[in-house]
N, C-alpha and C positions, 0 to 999 in steps of 0.2 A: 979350703977346708972351712980360713979364718974367715971366707965371705958366709959361707952357709952355716956358720956361727954367732955374727954378723946381724943377719938376717933373723935369724931365731931370735935372738936379745932383743931385735927389732918390733918384731911382731909380739913380742910377750910385751914390750911395753906400752903398746899400742891398745893389748889389752885389756889392761889395767885400767887404763882413762878413760875406758867405755860402759862402766859398771856406775852402781847407780851411789849415792853416799848414804849413809847414815842417816843423815836428817829426810831425806828424801823419800827413803822406807818408811820412818816412822809417818810421815805426813800420810804418805798411802792408807798405812794400818787402820789410822784414824779417821781418816773418810769412810774406809770399808765398815769399820766399827758402826759410826753413824746410820749408814746406808742400813746394815743389818738391823739397829735397835728400832728404824724407821720402820722397815718393814717387816720384821716381826711383831710391830705393834698392830699392824693393820691386818696379818693372817692369823692371827689367837683367836678373833671372834669368830673367823668364818670356820676354823678346824674345832670349834665347841659345836656350832651349826650343824658340821658336818656329820660329829657323832650321834647327836640330838638326830637328825637323820635318818642314819643308820639305824640306832635304837627304833625308832618308829617305824623299819621297815623290819626289825624282828617281832615287834608286838603285832604288826599287822600280818605279817605270815602266820603267826599263834594264833591269832581271830581266827584267820583263815583255815585251817588246821580243825580249831574246837568247832566253828561251825560245820564244816566237811563231816567231818565224825560224828556228829547231833542228827546228821543229816545221813549219813551212812547205817548208822544203828539204827533206824528206822524206830524207833521206841521213843516215848516220849522224857522229858527232864524232869526233874525235880522243883528244878528253880531256885532262887534264893542267893543269900553272897555268901562266900567262901572262900579260903585260901587256895590257892593253885595246887596244894600239897592234896587237897580233899577236894578234887575236882567230883572224884565219881560220888562224894556227896550229894553233889547237883547234876549228876548227869545221872550215867547204870556203865555197870562192868563191858557194856557190850562197845557205848562211845568211850570207854579208856583204853579197849582193845585198838578201836581204832584209827584215835590218835595218837597212839605205839607207833602202830603201822606207818601213819602218814607222816613221823617224827621215826625213823630208823637208830638204830645205833642206841637207844634207851630202853630199861630194863622196865621201870616205872615211872609212875608220876613225877615221884621225889625225884629220880634222875634227872628226869625232862627238865624239872622246875630249877634247881642247880644247876645245871648249864646255861638254860636261858638267862636268868640271873649274872653268870659271868660273861653273855655275850655283852650284856647291856652297859658302855662305857660313858655314857656323855656325864656331868655335875647332874643334869636333871634326874636320870632313871639309876645313877649308879646306886647297888643298896638297898633299892625297894620291894618290897613283897608283891606275888603277883597273885594279885586276885581275880576269880572268874564268878558275873551275874548272868545267870541266864533266866531270861523271863519266859514259864512256859505255857504263856498264853497267848504271847505276842511272838517269839521266837525271836525277842534280843538279846542277841548275846554282848557281854560289855566287859572288858579287862581292865580293871585299875590298877596303877601303881601307887601303892603306899610305902612311907617307911616307916609306918606305926608296924614292930614284930609282934602286935597280940592277937593278931589277925582278924580284927575289927576293921570292916572295911568304912571309911572318915571318904566319903565323895565330894565332900569341900575342900578336903583338902589333899585332895588325888589328881593324878591325870588321869581321863577315861579312853577308851577307845570303843569306837562301838561296830562291830560287826556287819549288822543289819538291822534295820530297823522298819516294822510294818506296823500300822496302823490296822 
């Protein structure tokens, strides 16, 4: 029995010597903090670019759906610049119905607009109003994203996305 206790105590003493000292742990933590700082400063710009790409996909998808809705309605567009909430002022009731069918889960254009604005996550696009311009003569559909809450489209200070250009 004494031999077993002595062997156990010897093993316990050996295990105590195999640990890390406090200084070693602090040095490792400092190195890890430096590495995390360097990596984070390199990754953050790519995260914003990724958010912008995702936002552009959302807008591109909207452009495709608006263009398809106009084509499927078979009716002429009124044209002009307008806010997305007033898409019916640019197009017609049939186009609005077609668009809502292409975007299920939306009861009206205002709900669709709110959902789309909520999907925009990048610094460049968050909080901007969605405006649509349809040129009735050329068939060119453009979406402008502007920060101006007045509903006026300021094409010089906005981001625009063109669905189709026909000359």
